[in-house]
C-alpha positions in Angstrom: 24.9 115.0 60.9 25.1 111.7 59.1 24.7 109.7 62.5 21.1 110.1 62.6 20.4 109.4 59.2 19.4 105.7 58.4 21.1 103.6 55.7 17.8 103.3 53.9 17.3 107.0 54.0 20.6 107.6 51.8 19.3 105.4 48.9 15.7 107.2 49.2 16.5 110.7 49.7 14.2 111.2 52.6 16.6 113.9 54.1 18.8 116.1 51.6 22.4 115.8 52.6 24.6 118.7 52.0 28.5 118.1 51.1 31.3 120.2 52.7 31.1 122.2 49.0 27.9 122.8 49.0 26.2 120.5 46.8 23.7 117.9 47.0 25.0 114.3 47.7 23.2 111.5 45.5 23.6 108.0 46.4 24.4 106.1 43.0 24.8 102.5 42.0 27.0 100.7 39.3 27.2 96.8 38.4 30.6 96.5 37.4 32.4 92.6 37.8 29.1 90.9 38.6 28.7 93.0 41.7 26.4 96.0 42.4 28.5 98.9 44.0 27.0 102.0 45.4 28.8 105.3 45.8 27.9 109.0 46.6 28.4 111.7 44.5 28.5 115.6 45.2 26.0 117.3 42.9 27.9 120.4 42.7 31.8 119.2 42.6 31.6 115.7 41.2 33.4 114.2 43.7 32.6 111.1 44.6 33.1 108.6 47.7 32.3 105.2 48.9 29.8 106.7 51.8 28.2 109.7 51.9 29.7 110.4 55.2 33.4 111.4 53.6 31.7 114.1 51.6 30.5 115.8 54.5 
């Protein structure tokens, strides 16, 4: 399922990605140690991962 969603679409929310727990996956960004880091968060369970694919 995640193979046909581009990297840009993850950030823009063009498609709704669902996690294995049934919640929506949102991409978030945080600025720490002088670097901008992106991570995926499941809205339902609160689990986080580096890539949205890891939550599916």
